ROVEX-888094 format. One record per residue (C-alpha): z, y, x; residue in three letters. Coordinates in steps of 0.02 Angstrom, whole numbers, padded with zeros to 5 digits, always signed. Layout:
<pts>
ZYXAla;...
</pts>
This chain:
<pts>
+00013+00013-00010Met;-00046+00178+00079Ala;+00134+00240+00002Ser;+00228+00098+00111Ala;+00110+00138+00268Leu;+00143+00317+00273Arg;+00336+00290+00276Trp;+00324+00171+00367Arg;+00253+00284+00495Gln;+00369+00430+00479Val;+00507+00278+00532Asp;+00403+00235+00682Gly;+00387+00403+00735Val;+00586+00450+00719Leu;+00622+00259+00828Gln;+00492+00349+00973Arg;+00569+00502+00961Ala;+00766+00445+00979Phe;+00725+00274+01045Gly;+00672+00098+01025Glu;+00821-00009+01037Arg;+00921-00020+00861Pro;+01114-00010+00898Ala;+01238-00125+00812Pro;+01327+00017+00701Lys;+01312+00195+00637Leu;+01356+00353+00741Ala;+01389+00533+00707Val;+01380+00687+00768Gly;+01205+00662+00859Val;+01148+00819+00922Glu;+00953+00799+00920Val;+00981+00704+00746Leu;+01062+00844+00675Asn;+00928+00957+00723Gly;+00822+00850+00653Leu;+00913+00840+00488Leu;+00921+01030+00488Ser;+00746+01056+00507Gly;+00694+00934+00368Leu;+00830+01002+00247Lys;+00735+01185+00285Asn;+00565+01130+00258Ser;+00579+01031+00093Phe;+00746+01102+00014Gly;+00830+00989-00118Arg;+00662+00879-00123Leu;+00692+00781+00026Phe;+00849+00707+00079Lys;+00883+00641+00253Phe;+00958+00449+00248Val;+01018+00378+00403Pro;+00986+00203+00463Ser;+01088+00128+00585Ala;+00933+00081+00682Glu;+00890+00267+00674Gly;+01046+00343+00707Val;+01088+00215+00836Gly;+00924+00253+00937Ala;+00971+00433+00921Ala;+01135+00405+01018Glu;+01071+00278+01141Ala;+00947+00439+01173Ala;+01055+00574+01190Gly;+01172+00463+01316Thr;+00984+00432+01405Ala;+00961+00620+01419Ala;+01133+00657+01475Ala;+01097+00538+01613Lys;+00915+00616+01638Ala;+00985+00817+01635Ala;+00994+00811+01834Thr;+00821+00791+01835Lys;+00760+00960+01782Gly;+00570+00909+01762Glu;+00598+00759+01688Ala;+00714+00825+01558Ala;+00604+00966+01517Arg;+00457+00835+01458Ile;+00582+00716+01356Ala;+00618+00870+01285Ser;+00446+00921+01241Lys;+00394+00744+01199Gln;+00543+00763+01077Lys;+00506+00913+00998Val;+00320+00858+00975Val;+00365+00703+00884Leu;+00493+00807+00783Arg;+00359+00927+00724Glu;+00248+00752+00696Glu;+00373+00678+00580Ala;+00394+00825+00495Leu;+00203+00835+00445Arg;+00178+00673+00369Leu;+00343+00695+00279Cys;+00264+00852+00192Ala;+00093+00760+00163Arg;+00181+00627+00082Asn;+00290+00705-00036Leu;+00137+00814-00074Ala;+00040+00675-00120Asp;+00025+00631-00315Asn;-00009+00453-00255Glu;+00160+00440-00157Ile;+00321+00422-00275Arg;+00459+00327-00205Leu;+00526+00233-00044Trp;+00427+00087-00066Pro;+00548-00059-00005Phe;+00670-00110-00105Pro;+00776-00185-00007Thr;+00761-00108+00145Val;+00842+00076+00178Glu;+00746+00206+00260Pro;+00782+00323+00433Ser;+00719+00453+00323Val;+00727+00421+00138Gly;+00591+00460+00020Gly;+00592+00537-00183Met;+00763+00481-00228Leu;+00905+00599-00192Glu;+01065+00575-00135Asp;+01123+00514-00304Val;+01241+00359-00279Gln;+01217+00267-00424His;+01017+00280-00428Val;+01004+00231-00257Arg;+01110+00094-00293Ala;+01010+00026-00412Ala;+00829+00067-00307Gln;+00918-00061-00186Phe;+00975-00182-00268Gly;+01168-00142-00231Gln;+01229-00222-00407Ile;+01411-00241-00345Asp;+01411-00041-00303Gln;+01335-00001-00448Leu;+01445-00104-00585Arg;+01609-00024-00497Ala;+01518+00167-00493Leu;+01473+00138-00706Leu;+01661+00060-00723Asp;+01734+00214-00658Asp;+01610+00329-00760Thr;+01510+00258-00907Pro;+01431+00409-00930Glu;+01324+00377-00763Leu;+01219+00262-00875Ile;+01081+00367-00913Asp;+01101+00508-00794Gln;+00961+00554-00683Ala;+00920+00627-00512Asn;+00834+00787-00488Asp;+00663+00700-00525Arg;+00723+00631-00687Gly;+00742+00476-00623Met;+00876+00360-00707Thr;+00956+00211-00615Ala;+00866+00079-00743Leu;+00684+00168-00675Met;+00748+00135-00512Ala;+00817-00025-00522Ala;+00636-00057-00607Ala;+00551+00020-00501His;+00622-00108-00344Gly;+00600-00261-00428Gly;+00798-00283-00460His;+00779-00398-00617Ala;+00976-00442-00624Ala;+01013-00253-00591Val;+00885-00206-00722Val;+00963-00339-00849Lys;+01132-00268-00835Met;+01104-00106-00853Leu;+01013-00166-00996Leu;+01183-00248-01046Glu;+01269-00096-01033Arg;+01163+00006-01173Gly;+01028+00095-01042Ala;+00914+00206-01135Asp;+00723+00112-01098Val;+00645+00279-01172Thr;+00708+00386-01045Cys;+00566+00432-00936Arg;+00564+00527-00758Asp;+00493+00693-00724Asp;+00320+00640-00718Arg;+00316+00568-00881Gly;+00351+00396-00819Val;+00443+00259-00896Ser;+00574+00108-00797Ala;+00413-00016-00900Leu;+00276+00088-00815Asp;+00367+00059-00654Tyr;+00390-00131-00701Ala;+00226-00136-00716Ile;+00131-00045-00596Arg;+00252-00115-00470Glu;+00199-00290-00546Asn;+00383-00348-00590Lys;+00343-00459-00737Gln;+00539-00519-00756Glu;+00578-00339-00765Val;+00430-00310-00891Ala;+00497-00428-00995Arg;+00686-00397-01004Ala;+00646-00219-01051Leu;+00494-00282-01171Leu;+00644-00354-01260Asp;+00761-00223-01282Cys;+00607-00126-01363Gly;+00539-00024-01222Ala;+00370+00011-01280Lys;+00189-00016-01208Val;+00079+00145-01175Asp;-00030+00058-01028Ala;-00205+00110-01065Leu;-00267+00242-00950Lys;-00109+00231-00827Lys;-00220+00184-00682Gly;-00157-00019-00667Leu;-00212-00129-00538Ser;-00318-00281-00581Ile;-00152-00384-00535Glu;-00036-00265-00646Ser;-00157-00262-00810Ala;-00156-00453-00798Thr;+00024-00483-00794Met;+00045-00379-00932Leu;-00077-00458-01024Ala;-00018-00612-01002Lys;+00165-00542-01061Ile;+00084-00469-01211Gly;-00029-00642-01262Ala;+00168-00719-01249Glu;+00256-00590-01348Lys;+00136-00514-01461Gly;+00116-00354-01420Ile;-00030-00241-01405Met;-00032-00141-01259Leu;-00202-00050-01279Ser;-00153+00063-01422Gly;-00251-00010-01549Met;-00212-00079-01712Thr;-00197-00265-01806Arg;-00273-00178-01963Asp;-00417-00069-01862Gln;-00605-00141-01917Thr;-00685+00013-01771Glu;-00614+00022-01605Ala;-00713+00181-01523Asn;-00677+00175-01314Phe;-00824+00244-01281Ser;-00839+00385-01147Asn;-00666+00365-01119Gly;-00636+00322-00918Asn;-00598+00174-00938Leu;-00556+00075-00770Arg;-00579-00138-00786Pro;-00372-00142-00768Ala;-00391-00036-00956Asp;-00534-00151-01024Thr;-00400-00294-00987Ile;-00274-00258-01096Leu;-00414-00187-01230Ile;-00468-00388-01217Ala;-00282-00466-01215Ser;-00267-00355-01385Asp;-00444-00432-01458Leu;-00340-00575-01495Gln;-00229-00489-01642Phe;-00358-00393-01717Thr;-00440-00523-01838Ala;-00509-00384-01936Val;-00591-00290-01799Leu;-00780-00292-01817Thr;-00843-00155-01721Ser;-00809-00123-01536Leu;-00908+00005-01407Asn;-00837+00016-01221Leu;-01004+00100-01195Gly;-01013+00213-01045Leu;-00836+00177-00947Asn;-00819+00101-00781Asn;-00756-00075-00847Met;-00836-00158-00692Asp;-00838-00341-00687Asn;-00681-00387-00705Asp;-00674-00309-00870Gly;-00823-00375-00915Ala;-00767-00547-00888Lys;-00601-00527-00993Ala;-00714-00445-01149Ile;-00821-00596-01159Ala;-00663-00722-01133Gly;-00601-00623-01291Ala;-00750-00638-01381Leu;-00800-00828-01319Ser;-00608-00876-01402Ser;-00644-00846-01594Gly;-00491-00746-01623Thr;-00593-00586-01647Val;-00773-00606-01749Val;-00879-00450-01714Leu;-01033-00373-01783Asp;-01073-00246-01675Lys;-01034-00220-01479Leu;-01094-00100-01343Asp;-01045-00142-01148Val;-01191-00027-01080Gly;-01174+00106-00919Tyr;-01010+00002-00861Asn;-01071-00056-00700Ser;-01080-00234-00722Leu;-01216-00362-00624Asn;-01295-00468-00702Glu;-01177-00617-00703Gln;-01064-00512-00776Ala;-01210-00425-00907Ala;-01250-00627-00952Leu;-01057-00668-00999Gly;-01055-00545-01140Ile;-01217-00612-01183Val;-01150-00776-01204Arg;-00998-00737-01281Ala;-01102-00632-01408Ala;-01219-00809-01439Gln;-01041-00894-01465Gln;-01010-00764-01619Gln;-01158-00775-01692Asp;-01115-00638-01811Lys;-01171-00475-01679Ile;-01287-00365-01782Thr;-01298-00243-01649Phe;-01258-00278-01444Leu;-01283-00102-01318Gly;-01335-00197-01144Leu;-01405-00027-01058Gly;-01379-00017-00881Gly;-01305-00181-00851Cys;-01422-00235-00707Gly;-01508-00351-00784Ile;-01665-00406-00724Gly;-01820-00506-00748Pro;-01714-00693-00735Ile;-01590-00594-00869Gly;-01703-00513-00972Ala;-01772-00728-00990Lys;-01624-00779-01065Glu;-01605-00617-01155Ile;-01779-00674-01242Ala;-01701-00864-01273Asp;-01539-00772-01361Tyr;-01665-00655-01458Ile;-01750-00808-01524Gln;-01623-00921-01595Phe;-01489-00779-01648Thr;-01481-00768-01837Ala;-01426-00590-01864Val;-01453-00485-01715Leu;-01552-00348-01779Ala;-01524-00196-01629Glu;-01550-00237-01460Leu;-01543-00105-01316Gln;-01581-00147-01165Leu;-01621+00018-01074Ser;-01616+00065-00887Ala;-01611-00137-00842Asn;-01771-00153-00725Asn;-01826-00310-00814Ile;-02017-00276-00752Gly;-02163-00335-00841Asp;-02111-00516-00824Asn;-01947-00477-00928Gly;-02053-00372-01051Ala;-02166-00496-01069Ile;-02030-00640-01087Ala;-01953-00521-01242Ile;-02140-00533-01319Ala;-02131-00696-01319Asp;-01987-00694-01404Ala;-02047-00596-01525Leu;-02187-00676-01560Lys;-02093-00831-01609Ser;-02068-00770-01767Gly;-01877-00833-01762Thr;-01815-00670-01747Thr;-01746-00522-01876Val;-01743-00360-01720Leu;-01809-00224-01798Thr;-01731-00107-01665Asn;-01793-00127-01481Leu;-01742-00031-01336Gly;-01822-00036-01205Leu;-01819+00122-01112Ser;-01833+00132-00902Ser;-01862-00045-00869Asn;-02004-00012-00771Asn;-02112-00114-00877Ile;-02269-00056-00817Gly;-02444-00069-00902Pro;-02432-00273-00926Glu;-02270-00287-00991Gly;-02344-00145-01132Ala;-02494-00241-01172Lys;-02368-00404-01172Ala;-02286-00313-01332Ile;-02445-00266-01389Ala;-02488-00440-01422Gly;-02320-00465-01509Ala;-02346-00322-01607Leu;-02517-00397-01656Lys;-02442-00552-01677Ser;-02389-00511-01869Gly;-02231-00614-01836Lys;-02101-00467-01771Ala;-02032-00376-01870Val;-01996-00220-01760Leu;-01963-00045-01832Thr;-01893+00055-01698Thr;-01978+00041-01518Leu;-01910+00134-01381Phe;-02034+00104-01202Leu;-02010+00291-01143Asn;-02006+00308-00938Asn;-02081+00158-00906Asn;-02255+00195-00826Lys;-02361+00108-00944Ile;-02511+00213-00913Asp;-02679+00225-01027Asp;-02710+00034-01003Asp;-02535+00006-01082Gly;-02554+00157-01214Ala;-02720+00093-01271Met;-02675-00085-01289Ala;-02509-00027-01394Ile;-02622+00094-01478Ala;-02748-00054-01547Gly;-02594-00157-01607Ala;-02489-00034-01700Leu;-02575-00066-01901Phe;-02630-00229-01855Ser;-02613-00360-01958Gly;-02435-00371-02022Thr;-02350-00257-01892Ala;-02225-00130-01989Val;-02188-00030-01837Leu;-02140+00152-01891Ile;-02054+00236-01742Lys;-02128+00249-01565Leu;-02050+00324-01416Val;-02168+00365-01262Leu;-02123+00481-01167Trp;-02158+00475-00967His;-02269+00368-00972Asn;-02393+00420-00846Asn;-02520+00445-01009Leu;-02689+00519-00971Gly;-02808+00589-01095Asn;-02854+00424-01131Ala;-02691+00341-01171Gly;-02645+00494-01277Glu;-02816+00509-01365Lys;-02798+00342-01423Ala;-02632+00363-01476Met;-02644+00506-01566Arg;-02803+00445-01667Asp;-02755+00296-01714Val;-02563+00387-01801Val;-02686+00542-01854Lys;-02644+00524-02065Gly;-02509+00391-02067Arg;-02368+00460-02181Ile;-02208+00425-02111Gly;-02247+00359-01934Phe;-02113+00447-01808Asp;-02217+00462-01650Leu;-02144+00550-01487Lys;-02248+00554-01352Met;
</pts>
């Protein structure tokens, strides 16, 4: 973790400044250590507390002794002094960086106290909770029960600190004494948030058992933490994404969702038996999230009519996993797969799906680079006469003239039932446009909307299209 690495850097600088060998016991009154303490306090005020460890203080004492011996050697003493100043400044710089960084919240080692403390402040009961010192904490609470929900100057209570450290026994003791699970620190982070973020499963379970509410969507969780939480949610029947059990439509489009967020949504799908529409388009779902969604759809606990996962930086394998899950659903009438990394080979698998699904009416495949081979496979599926597909989006797929001719052949076959077709930005050129024009009103073709923007059409292609639609009332041509 970056936070752990940075605080280790600080500790390492202190060890280099004040000696390398740890001393066995604490020392006090060390002049150079007090100087550093003063410098830290002056630089950071109450945001930063100096917490000497046995290693740091003992090393400082050893350094003081060594410095005294070297005092007779003037030049050596001056060099050593300059080195300590440089190291002291480096420690201060690293501390300042840590304290200013939003990602650095606490000293990251739950069982080892630092030579220089993190953001805990010197509040005894909070510190004891952070480092799992249950006997000391119990004694403090026995003596002063009102400390139970008393926070340090960052708003952190003992329960939050114990959750961050992953000390399940401390958390359970605090909960038994009535600690408030709803408290949040000055960043709005609760004890449950800390437990989830730090992947402390036993602590998270204990907090959920005591009524902690999950608010996990868009909280920057890792895949590991989201997977852990999804497991607990499945066991306890807890919704994680803010969805409700009686929800029929869920629109998360353009919501800046990350893979971990999608895992939480996938977990909730098992409890949404009446959900019919799920839109996850234009997010950062990634392949891990797609895998979770595909698994939820394959489980049979939710049956959708509409599903959109377009423009989520998926690779072909992840996108086809969604297609196979949709195929098992056998109820989906709208499927959005725009910008999903599907190439010519993937397009052939989708063509098989088109041919054998009984209900799919709208398919969005824009920006997938399926090429002419992919377009030919789609066209063959349309010519089978078994599909009910009426709306097909093939924009920005590098289809070219040959792919356009194959689509024209499907329209001309009389078996395709397409009413709306998007072929814009495909470089179909005049040859492709004239083939499409020749198929528009032949046989039993029923197309009423055609989009052909940005296709390198010349005079011949444009004339052929305009001539064929001239006088056709109700036909919508975009060219």
